[in-house]
N, C-alpha and C positions, 0 to 999 in steps of 0.2 A: 192465603195469598195466591193468585193465579201462578201457574208455572209456565205460562205462554209466552211471558216477557212482553205483553202488551203495552205495560206501564213500567217505566225504569225510573226509580229514584236514585238519586245520588246523594250519599251521606258524607259528612264532614264530623269529626270528633273535635271537640275543644276540651281539652284536658287529657294528660297522658298517665294519670295515675293508675294504681292497682286495678280499679274496676273497668278501665278502658279495654283490656284484653277480653273481657266478657262480652262487652258490646261488639268488638271486633268479630268474635266468635259467633254471636248472634246473626250479625250482617252477613256473614259468609255462608250461612245456611240459607239466605233468601236469594232466590235466583234472579229477582227483579230489582235488586240493589246493589249498587256499586259503591265502593268506600273510595272516595276522592281524595282524602288526606286527613291529618291532623295537625292541629295547632296547640301549643302550650307555651306559656311565657318562660318555661324553662325549655330552651330550644334543644338541649341535649337530649331531654326525656321524650320530647317529640320526635326527635331523629331516630332514637334508640326503637322507640314503638313502630315508627314508621318502616325501619329496615327489616324488622322482626315480622312483619305482617305484608310487605309487598307494597307499600303504598307511598306517599309522599308526605314530607314535614312542611307544612306551611307558615309563613311568617306572621300572619293575623288571620282573623276571623273574616275580614273583608276580603281576603286573597282566596281563602276556602270557597267563598261564595262566587268569585269571579272563575273559580276553576270549575264551576258547575254544581257545587253543593245546593240542594234544595231542601235538605233535612240536616238539621244540626243536632248533635247528642251532646248536651251539656253537662260536662264530668268534672268540673272544677270544683273547689272547696264551696261549702254552702254559702258562706257570705257573698259570693261572687255570682251565683245563680241568676239571680234577677237581673243583674246588668247584663250578663251574656245572653240570656234569653231574649230579653228586650231588644238588643242590638241584632240578634238574628233575626227576629220577627220584622225589624224595621227594614232587614235586608232583603225580605222576602222569602224567609225559610220557615218551614214548620220546626217545631222544637221537641225534643225529648230530653226531659231535664231529670237528673238524679235527684233523689229524696235528700232533704226536704226540698221542696220548691224554691222556698226563699227563707229567710230569717226575719222577714217582717210580713204580716199579714197584708198590710197596704201593697206590698210589691206583688203578692200573689193576685190580688185584685187588678193591679196594672197589667200583669200578663194576661190575665183572662179578658180584660177589655180590649187589650192590644190585638190578642188573637182574633176577636170577634170582629174588630173594625177591619183587619186586614185579609180575613177569610181563611186565615191560617190556622192550624191544629196546635195546641200545646198539652203535652201530656207529660205525667210525672210518674216516676219509676217505684211505684208501690208494688214491689216484685213480689213479696209473700202471697199477694192476692191470686197471683197466677202460678204459684208453685203447685205441683200435681197433688201433694198430699193435703194442701189447704183447699184446693178446689173440690177434693173428694169430702173433706170434712164439711164444706159448705153445702154441698149437695146433701149429705145426710142431715144436716140442719134444717135445710128447705124441704126435705121429704117429711119431715114431723117425726122422725123415728126418735129423736131425743124429747119430743114434747116442746114446751115452751123454754127456751134457754134462760137460765136465771143468773147464771155467772160463768166468768172465763177466767182461768188462771194461765198466765204465760210465765214460762221459766227458760231464761236464755243466759248462757254464759259464753263468754267470748276471750279472745287473745288477739291483740293486734299484732301485724307483721313486725319482726324485730326492728327497732330503731339502731341504724348502724353508724349514727354520728351525722354531724354537719347540722344545718338548720333544724331547729325543732319542728316535728311534724304537728299540723294542726290539732290533732287530739290531745295534745299535752299543753296547750296554750293556755286554755280556758276551762272554767270548772263544768260547763253545761255540754261540753261537745259530745261526751258518750251519750247523753240523752238524745241529742240532735241526730246522732248517727245510727243509734239501734232503738231508742224509745220510741222513736216515730212509728217502727214497724209494729210495736205492740198497739199504738194508739189507733192507727188505722184498721188493724185487725178487730179491735173492740167495737169500732163503729159498724164493721161489716157484720159482726155477730150480735151486737147488743143496741145498736142504733147509735144517734149522735151523743156525742159526749157531753154531758153537763157539768162536770167538775172533776178536778184530778188534784189528788192530794199525795205529794211525792216527798221521799226522804232519800238522803245520799250519805256516803261515809267513805272514809279511806281506810282499807285494811291491809294494803301493801300488795296485793297480787299483781298489780301492774304498778310499780312505783312511782312512775313520771306522771300518771293521771292524777288530777287532783282529788277526784273522787271514784272509786273502783267498785263500789257496792250501791246499786239503787233499788228502792221499791217505790211502787205507786199504787194507790187505791183509785180507782176510775169510776164516777158514777156516770152511767149512761142512761138513756130515755128508757130502755127496756131491761136493764139489770145492771150488776156490779161486775167489774173486773179488777184484777190485780195482777201486777207483774214483777217480777224479779230480774234485774240486769246485774251480772256480776263477772268481775274478773279475777275471782278467787276461787269459785266452785270447779272442781276437777272430777271427773272427765267432762271436757265440754257438752252442754247438753242444749238442746233447743226443743221445747215441749209446749203443746197447747192442750189444756184439759176444759173441755167444753162441757158444763153440767146442766142437764135440763130436767124437767118433771118427769121424764119416762126413761132417762138413761145419761149416761156419763160417756163421754168420747175423749180418750187419750191419744194425741197425735204427736209422734216423734218424728221431726223434720231431718234430725241427723241420721237416725238408724232407719227412716223411711218405712215406718209402720203406723198402723193405727188399731187400737182395741177398743170396743165398745161394751159397756156393762149394761144391760137393759132391765126393765121392770118385766117380771113373768107372772103368770098366774099360779105358780108353783109355790109350795111353802118356802119360807124364807131360807131355810137352810139349804134347801136344793138349789134356790136361785143363786146363793152365795157360790156353791160348787160350780155351776154352770157358768157364772161370770169369772171365777178364778180360772175355769179352763180357757174362757175367752180371753182373758189376758195374757195367759201364758202361751197358748197355741198360735194365736195371731201373729205376733212377732217371728216365732219359728217358721212361718210361711212367707210373711212380708220381707223381713230382712235379707234371706237369700235371693228373692225375686228382685229386691231393689239392687243387690249387689250385681245379679246378672244382668239386670237392665243397664246399670253403670258400665259394666265390661262390653256390653254389645252396642254402647252408644246411644241406648234408648232414654237413660236417664243422665243428664247434663249436669256440669258444674253450674251452680247460679241458674237451674233450670227455669225458675220463675221468671228471672230477668229475660232470659232468652225467649221465653213464650210471651211475655209481655211485649218485647221487641216485636216479634212477629205479628202480635195483635194489632199494634200501634200502626205498622205500614200496611196491614190489611185494611184499618180503618181509612187511612189515607186513600187507598185505592177504591174503597167503596164510597167514600165521602161521607162515612158515618162518624159520630162522636167518638172522641179519643177514648181509650180504656180507663183511664183515670185522668179526668179533667183537672184544671186549675182551681176550679171551684172545690172540687172534692178535696183537694190537698190544703185549701187555704184553712179549712177548719181545723184540719191536724196540725198545721203551722202554729196556730194561734195556742194551742194547748202545749205544743212542744216548746214553744219559746217562753210561755208563762212559766214553765219549769225550769228550762235551760238557763233563763236570765237570773233567776233567783239563785242558781248554782254558782252561776258566772260572779254574782255580787258577793255571795259568801266567800268564794275564793279570792277575790280581790281585796277583801277586808282582811283575810288571813295574811295574804302576802304583803300587804302595805304595813302590817305590824312589824315586819323584819326589816330594819333600816340598817345600812351599812355606815360605819364610820370612814373618815378620810383615811386614817392610818390605824393599823392594827399590829400587834407585834408578831402574832402567828396564825396562819391559816392551815386547818388540817382538813385534808380530803378524806373522803370515806369515813366521816366521824360518826356515823350511825351503826358502822360495824364493830365487833368486838374489839379489835386492836385499835382501831381510831377513837372509839369511847374511852379507852384506858389511856389513850395519848392525852385526849382532851381533859381528863379528870385529873392527871398528873400536873398538867400546865396550869390548872386552876389552883391546885394546891400550892404552887409555886408563886401564886398571886399574878399570873400573867392573863391579859385579856385574849381571848382566843375567838377567831372566826371559823365557823364550821361550814363546810360545803356539804348539803345534804340534797336528797331529791324530793322528799316530803316534808311540809311543813310539821315541825314538832308539836305535840301537844304541849309541852312544858320546855322552858329555855332557862337552864341553870344561870345564875348569877354571873356575870363576866363573860358570856358568851353572846356572839352575835351571829345570826344565821343568814348564809348565803344559799339561795335555793337554785336546783339546777341538776342537769345531768352532766357528767365528764363528757360526754360526746358532743355537747353544744358549745362551740366556740364562744358565743356571746356570753353565755352563763358564767364559763370558767373565767373568761376575761375580767367580768365584773367581780368574781370573788377574789382574784389574785391582786386586782388594784388595790394598792394601798398597803399590803401585807410585806414586813420586813422579812419573815421566813416562811417558807411553805414546806409542810410535811405532807407529802403525797403518799398516803396509805390507801387510797381508793382503788379498786380493782374488781372485777366480775369474779365471782366465786362459783357460779354455776351457769347453765344455759349453753346454748351452742357457740360456733364461732362468731357469728353476728353479735352476740352479747360480749364476747370477751374482746373482739376487736375494738367495739365502739368504747366500752368503759376502760379496758386497759391499755390499749395501743392508742387509738385516736385520743382517748382521756388524757394520757402522758403526753401525747403531742400537743394538744391544747394547752396543758399546764406549763410546758417548756415555752411555747410561743408567748404566753403571757407574762412568764418570769422573765423572759428577754425584754419583752415590750417595756415593762415597768421596773427592771432593774432590781429585781429581788436579791436580796442580800445573799441568801442560800437556799437551796433546795435539798432537803433529806428525802430520798426516793426509797421506799420500802419495796425491795424486789423480794426473791425467793430462792432458795438453794436448789429448786427444782431446774433452774436454768442451766445448771451445768450437767455434764455427762457422767451418769452414774453407772451405766451399763459397761462403760468401754475400758474401765481400769481392772487391774487384777484383784482377784479376791483378798479382802482386808487391807487394800490400799486405802490412802486417805482422800478425802474429798476436801479441798482447801480453796482459797480464792483464786489459786493458780490453776485450779483444774480446767480443763477445755470446756467450751461451751456445749451444750447439748447438740450433736449433729443432725438428730432426727425429731426435731421438736413436734413437729406435725404428728408423728406417729406416738409420741408421749402424750399428747393430749393437748385440748384447747389451753387449759389454763397455763401449761408450761410454755407453749408456743407463743402466747399473749404476753407472758411475763419476760420472756427472752426477747422479744421484739422492743418491749418498753424498755428494758434495761440498756439495750443497745442504743436505743434513742437518746437516753438521758447522758451515755458515754459520748455519742457523737456530739451532741449539742455542747457538752461541757468543752471538748476539743475544739469545735468550730466556732462557737459563739460566745464562748467566754462565761457560760453560766456556771456560777459556782456551786458545785453539788457534792454530795456523798451518797454513796449507794450502799444500803445495808440488806443483808441476806440472811434474814432469820430462818432457824430451822423449823421443826415441828412444834408449833406454838400450843400450849395448854394452860389453862387456868382462866379465872374470870368468867367469861361467857363461852370460852373456847373448852369444848370437851377434851378428856384426855383419850377417851375409848373411841378412837375412830377407826375407820377401815385400815388405817396403816397399822394398827395394833391388832384388832380382831374384829369380826362382825358378828353381831348377836344373830343366833339361830335358835328360835324359840327360847329354851332355858339354857342353852349351851351358847359357847363361843367358837366360832370358827376362825381358824389361824391359817393362813396361807403360806405352807411351807412348815419348817421344824420349830418356829418361834424363836429362833436365834439371830433373828436380824437385829443388829444394832440400830437405835432409833437416834435421829439428831434432835433430842427434846430439848425445849427453853421455855420457861415460864413467861407469861406475858408481861409480868412486872419487870422481868430482866430485859425484855425486848424494850420496853419503854425506857428503861434506864439507857440503853443503848442510843435509842433514838433522842433523847434529851442530850446525851453526851456528844452526839454527833453535831447535833444543833449549836452547841455551846462550844465546840471545838474550834481550831484555827483551820480544820480541814476544809476542802472546797474544790480540789482538783478531781473530782469524780472518783476518789478512792472506792474501792469495793471492799466491803468488811462482813465476814459471816459473824452470826450471833448464835452461838450453839454452846450449851452447856457441856464443857469437856470433862467436868469433874467425874462423871460416871457415864458411861453410855450404856443405858439400859436396853435390854433386848425386849421382844414382844412378850416371852415368857415372864421376864422381871417384872414388867408393868401389871401382867395379868395376875401375878402371884401377890402383888402389892395392892392391887384393886378388888377384884373378884375372889381372891383367896385361893389355896391350894386346892381345895375340896371342890372347886367349882368344876362343872362339866366343860372341858376343852377338846375340841376335835382339831386335829391338825391334818391339813391336807397335803400330801406329799406333792413336792415340786412337779414331778412328771405329770400327775394328773392335772394340777393346776395349768400347766402349759397345754395339756390336750384340750381342757375345756376352752381356754383361750383362744387357741386353733380354731375350734368349732364355732365358737362365738364369731369370729372374724368371718368365717365363710358365710354363716347365716345373715350376717348384718351387711356384708358385702353386696348380697342380692337386693337387699333393701337400700343400698347406695348409702349406707350409714357407717360411722366409724364405731369400732368395738371399744367399750370401756375397758376391757379387758384383752386387748391385743398382746400377742406374745412379747413384743417389743417393749411395751408399757409394763408388762409384767417382769420382764428380765431387768428393766430398770428398778422397779419398785423392790424386787427381791434380790438385789444385789447385796453382798455382804460387803459394806465399806465402813471405814471409820471417818469420823467428822471433826475437823479441827479449824480453827481460825489462826491464819498466820499474822493477821493484821489488827486484831481487836486492842493490842496494847495501844494504837495509835489514839485511841478515843480518850482516855483509856476505859476500858470495860471488862468486867468479868461478873459472872452471876453472884449474887450475894448468898443464897443458899442452895445447896446442890438439888438435883432433881428427886433423888430418892427420899430426902427429908420432906420436901414439899409434897410428894404423894403420899407419903406416910400420915402427913396431917390432914390431907385431903380424905384419905380413907383409913380411919382408925381402924384399930385391930379387931374391932368386932364385924369388919366387912362392910360396914354401911358407910356410905359417902358421908362427909361432914355437910352440915346445913350450910349452903352457900359456900363461902370459904372462909368462915369463922377461924379456922384453925391457920388458914393461910396469912389472913390479917394479923394474926396473933404471933406470927413469926418475926424475929428480930429483924428490924430494919424493912420489913415489908410495908408497901402501900396498902392503902385500903382497897376492897373490892371496886373495881371500875365500871363506869357504865354511864351513857348518855341517854337521856330521854327524847333522842330524836334519831 
């Protein structure tokens, strides 16, 4: 584009989602373009984006036009693209539409006809075509260095931004969204490299990498006019990757879009053994040159986030200035939309069929949240043994549903899904919570999820809520050595330093207590100790960490552990549900019969002859301090902060002052249970045969969802 300012375009954004900030960044690099404002149906999002980038939030697309916008960037959800683009064209504006152009091929044709009739330009953001690495690859292909391209493989793994609760984002509402979102990139790349697509054979599955996605693993075989392509789209593969492998009759080119390098293997006149050596050197040395160059370019601002998008935006405005065709036309996009929708709609239909199979009854005795977890599954199994009908709240459709169980699908962060699950339940056992991830995951599942459960319980007059909390919510570091941790122990005063799990569990427990007092929700709060058994391992980091063939213990190994078997915890939950309690009583569940230390557990499990390394406390805290300093530079919280270590390594004793209220006590002590789990030959018992055989013990628990 000319830098002399002879032509000035005024741009407006419709949609203030994640991608909008990169469109703003692209516009700010263009001297002849002024950003007039932004409109979003969510006025708060529009206002936040406008304030961040020094522009105005507008109440409608029409008012964006009245403010002078003559180019509209359509950044709304895909199903709205066509309507917004057509309205903008009717108002006399050029349009740049995020991919896919539409979800109906007919709408693509309508946009193309409207643009032609009005003399306006309609461009689609097929951004990877303008990525510097892809452009280099296309130049290599067109130069003939690879010969005739026969096939192309595209490998892409992804992760969506954390869902923080509230209305469910669009990617989680339908089966085909991931293909519409990212599969479209593969399809237009195949067309660029192999010619028009003639057939697409796609498969999809759910492996749990992104539990809220209907399908998080995709494969497709694509027949094009000039060759075959296949691609993998995954939310399970780690580390994240984005690779294109172009295979021709004279060479193979591997393009890594994340690491920003290319490596080419070519045919040579040399003997095959020598050719392999040369190609191995090419594969090895090229990344060593390209990756540092890419990093340096990023630091110097030469390589930009979403670089392809930014270059396409610049090319689009250059075409407007020159009166040339759009870089990616509506006709180009229409072909890709047809194939994208062919696959995505089939996935949509399969997901609809699966969801439709899970019907909820008007009344159900018990709802269990977190039912796909180890503790939740054990609770469900026990309730089924008692002959109770159970509703389970899970994120993914289960492959099998046990008799007497009905399934409510959804995320704890989604108030609509929680409301539907709680409606009609007499008792709610809330065992759902985040067990991993950053603060957004813990806030959504544990804090917002508990808030949603409480609101639904109040709305529908649930008879009782049994809330599963954690002993981590109390202050372990503040008491004197050897003092007791009971229900009367003060709350953790520095929960943020203790870790996301503790912080979220504390906020959730306090929510339950407050709602019990202020809104009359009948509740019991249970704080299990360190649960083991069933699907929950005994040998966790609280005991020791596996280090090759040895076990690493932080400290001298004399730390008492608040152990409790999963079946005993289920006993306590069932007792709380059946009791007359309901005033927000807080009860700890810990086996007081014998507080085993780390050394005791290791002796019983791996045996006295196993290699055990005990790291002295001063060294542990020194390493914790170093980790804090290093991670602070990256603006990240250390999982081994000194305060967290001080809490974890506090020598305390654990007791319940209130378990008699249920009444509750463990049926078998932890030592006999561990001895049955780990017979004297040192090998773990298969499954929990020994535990199941113990007098009065429940069967191994588990739910196939």
